[in-house]
Residue, then its C-alpha position, 0 to 999 in steps of 0.5 A: m500500500r502506498l503512502l499518501n504524499k501530503h505535499k502533492r503539487g499541481f491541480t486536479l482535473i476537476e479544479l482546472v475544469l472549474v477554473i476554465a468554466i468560470i473564465l468562460i462564464l466571465a468572458s461571455v458575460s463581458a462579451i454581452a456587456v460590450n455588445d450592449i455598449l457598442k449598440t448604445s454607442q452606435k445609436g448615439a453616433s447615429s443620432a449625432s450624425q442626424a443632428v449634424t445633418n439637420m443643422k447643416s440643412k438649417v444653415t443652408d436654408e438660412e444662407n439661401d434665405l439671406k441671399s434671396k433678401g440681398f445679404 
């Protein structure tokens, strides 16, 4: 009968699998959060782009109005 070595080194397979599973769970949660942030920022960028386009249109209209009045 072998004596149990109380000073074993290394990790068991179950410990390694659990650590990998935890890392995968954290990575998937992070990926979902990043995806939501990207969608929100794209919506914000789209809104900002639309606002700039609207402002350009208003400036052009005002310039044309001033030109038609002789300024």
